[in-house]
N, C-alpha and C positions, 0 to 999 in steps of 0.2 A: 503493498499501499503504502503509494509514494508522498502522500501527505504526512504519514507516521515517518518513514524514513527521512523524511526532510526537517522535520522539526527534531528529532534524535540528533542531523548534524548538525542542527542550526545551535541547539539548545542542550543537548546533551552533554555531559561533563563523563570523562573517563577518569577509574582511580584505579591505582596499582595494577594499572593492566586490565584487571578482569571484571572491573565493577563500572556500569554505565548508569550513571545518575540521572533519571529523568522526571525528576522531583518538581522540575516550573513545570510541568504539562500532564502530567502522569499520576505520579503517585503519591503527590502531598496538594501541590496545589494543582487543579484537575480541568482542562480543557476540556469543556462540556460537549461543545462542537465539535472537537476531534472525536471523544466517544459517540456523539452520534454516527459519527460517518463509518468508525468502526463496527458499531452493531447495525449497520444495515449492511456492510460488507460480509459478516457474520450472517446475516440474516439470508443474503444471497447465497453466499456458501453453502449453507446450511438448510436452504429451502427447499420442502417437500419431505423433510426428514420428520417431521411429528414432533418437533421440541417441545415438549410443555411445561417443563421446568428449567431454570436455570441456578446452577450450582458454582458456587465460588468459595475463598476462604477470606476470613477477616485478615488484614484490612483493607488492604491496597486494591484487590480485587473487586469490592464491592461498589463503588464508584460506577468501574465500567459496564460491570454485571446490571445494572440498575440500569441505566442506559440502554444497553444492548437490549433486554428484557421489554421495554418500550418499543422495540424492531419486530420482539418477536408476540410480544402481546402474553405474556408468561409470567407467572411470581420468580421471584429470586430468592434462593435459601443461602444462606454463608453459614460455611462450618465456624464454629466458635471453638477459641483457642483455650477456652475452659469454662469449667460449667457454673452457671451460676445459677439463683432463686427463680430466675425466671424460666427455664428450662424445667418443666417439670414432667415427670414420666419417663421411660423409656428414649433409650438413645444408642446410636450407631457411633462408634469412637473407632479413632485408627491414629497410629502415632507418627507425626514429621519430621524429619530432621530440617531446619531452617537454616541454608546456605548464607543467606544474607547475615541475620541473625548470631548464627553459629549456635543454636540451642535447639532443644527437642520440647515439643508440644503434642500433646494430645489434643485429636481437635473432635469434635461431635456434632452431632446432628440430631434432632427430635425426631424419633420416629415416625412421629404423628405429620410430617412434611414430604415424607419420599418412601416410596416404596413400587410394589409389582405394577405394572402400568405405566408407569412414570417413563418420560424417555427423557434422557436429560444431557442438556450441553455445558459443561464445567468452562468456566470463561476466567482467564486470571489475564495479570498484567505479564509476567515474567515467567520463560519456562530456562532453566539452564540443567541444573543435575534431574529436576524432576519428580522432587522427592512430596511436594505439596500435590501434585497431580496424582501421583502413586497414591496417596493419604485418601484424597478425594474420591478416586476411582474403586478406593477400597470401600468405601462409604454407602459407595451405588452400588456394587457388588452385592456388599450385606444388605441393601433394603429390596433386593430382587429387580429394583428398576434397571431399564436396559440405557447404557452409555451412547447416546449420538455418536459424541466426537467432543474437540476441544478445542476451544476459539483462544490464540493468546496474542497479547497486543506485540510482546517484543522475545523472538527465541535466540539466547545464546546457541548458536548452531553449533560453536566451537566447544560446547559442553556436551554429555551425554545424555541428556533429559530426552531429548524428541527424538534421537534414532531409537533412544531404549521403548519409547511410546512408541514408534512406529513397526518398531520390528515385533510388539505383543499387537500390533493389529488395531490401533488405536489410532484413530484417524483425528490428526494433530492440524489445523488451517491457522498457523500465526502470520500476520499482518506485515512484522518486520523482521526478518533472517539475519543477525547480526553472523559475517562470517569472521571477522577478526574485529579485534579492539589491540591498540597500541597508541601510546602516548594520546596526541591528539587527532589518531586515524580510526577511523571507524569505516569496515568496508560489508557490505551487503551483499548476500546471497544471491545469486541472479534467479 
């Protein structure tokens, strides 16, 4: 998606050769018009698949998923990283190792929002090693729902997550695939 790639080139900041900061438009300050275009593109890519739920993980994926859900006219469920008093009853849970935060989280989704008959599209801001997506896929599988695929804003194609998921048979549609990051240079996949 050229619009997203152009914004990454213009405003993205590379740190330590492997961290791409896009917090000025994607995951801290949010460019909602960009999100709308991303949602339209995922709706085009997943047209006819019967998506009836969008699943994401807190926190950075929530804004993107909500705007994308408008294009699909479906609800968004987000996996929480801790159980709170307002989640009553049974939950699905999975363990996720965070590359960004260098920690481990148990993520949860209430069983009342996801189950057999649901056709789920997972939306997230980044795909690097794939741990968050694997945790979300685990929750979809536990629920008996069907995974339609994953919509990713930015994939770091030089890290193993995308390849691993595709080898598992998961459909992954990334709107910007970064082939290489170094100093002030960003190269995208063709």
